[in-house]
N, C-alpha and C positions, 0 to 999 in steps of 0.2 A: 259648622264649628265657628264659634265667635272668637274674637281677637284674644280675649283673656284666656280662654281654654287653649288656644294655640300657643300662647306665650308660656303657659304653665306646662303644656306637653313638651314644648321645646326645651324648657329649663330641665325637666326630668330626663329628657333624652340626652341632653348635653352632659348631665351628671353620669348617666349610664355609660355613655361613650368614653368619658374620662376614666371611669372605673375599668372598662375593658382595655383601654390603652395602657393604663397603669399595670394591669395584670399581665398583659402581653410583654411590656417592657421588663417587668420583674422576671418573668420566665426566660426571656432572651438573655438577660444578664447573669442569671444564676446558673444556667446550664448551657454549655456550648454545644452539647449534643441533643438539645431539646428539639423535638419535632412538632411542628404546628400543622396538624392534620385537618383541623376543622375550621379553617379560616373562611371557607365559603359560606358557612352558616352565619358568621359574623357580618359578612357583607350584606346579607339579606335581612339582618336584624332590623325591625321597624325603627328602633331608636337611631341607628346609624343612618338609615335612609332619610329620616326626618332631619337630622343634623346636616346631612349631605344636601338635601333639598334647600335648607336655609342658606347654606353657603353658595349654592348655585343661584338662588333667588336674589341674594344680596350682592352678587357679582355684577360689575358694570356690563358684562356681556349678556346679562339676562334679557336685555331688550332685543337681542339679535336672534333671529330664527335660524334653525338648522335647515337641512335639506327638506325636512317635512313641513316647513313653513310655520311651525308652532313656537311661540315665545312662552316665557314663564307666565306672563299675564293671561295668555290664551289658555294655558293649562289650568290656571286658577279659576278662570271664568267657565271653562268647559266641564271637565271631570271634577275639579276641585282637588285640593292637595291630598286629602285622605284617599279619594278614589284613584288618583294618579299613582300614589305610592303603593296602594294595595295591588293595583294592576301590575305595576313594575315588580313588586315583590313576588307575586305569583308567577310572573314570567321568568324571574330569576330562579325561583325554587323548582319549577318544572323544566328548567333549562331550555325554554323556548325563546328566551331573549337573544336577539341578534343585533349587535351594533350595526348601524347603517353607515355608508360612506359619508364623509364630512362634506359640507358645502365649502367650496374653495373660492376665495377672492384674492385678487392681487392688490397688495397695498404698497405704497411708495416707501423706500428707505431714505435715510438722510443723504446718502451719496448719489441720489437720483435714480438708482436702480429700483427694481420691484422685487417683492418676495411674496410667496404664497402664504395665505392665512387659512387654516382649516377651521370651520365652525361646526361642531358636532350638534346633534339634536339635544333637546332638554333631557330626555331619558338617558342618553349616553353620558351627558355631563353629570347627572346624579349618580349613575353607577360608577363613573370615574372618581367622583368625590368620595363615595362610600369606600371604594378600594383604597383610596389615599388615606382615609381615616384608619383603616385596618393596618396598612403597611407602614 
């Protein structure tokens, strides 16, 4: 996929995500007793996964590897964005996706103490971003 195709696909995906979010907002405000039974299918929607990927990719933490040792650049160079998202979507759909424990690092605080920082894998970050777009 070339850059222009990716930009075009991303633009269409962002419009679709905005439409989904608008519809969910309208349903939530119109009916207090509204049930949202099919949110799982929204999380696995290719448009939401692509927008989630773009958010993860543009984040400063994209250069940091999770416990699996893969960064965003490695994913792009290896499977490619399309292959990675297709594989992630199929794992989510057949419910075989399992998040892995985060890589922990200790970072200094301003008061001289230390705090734990958890670094999830790229796949976990994309799923979390997709969930955030829906919720």
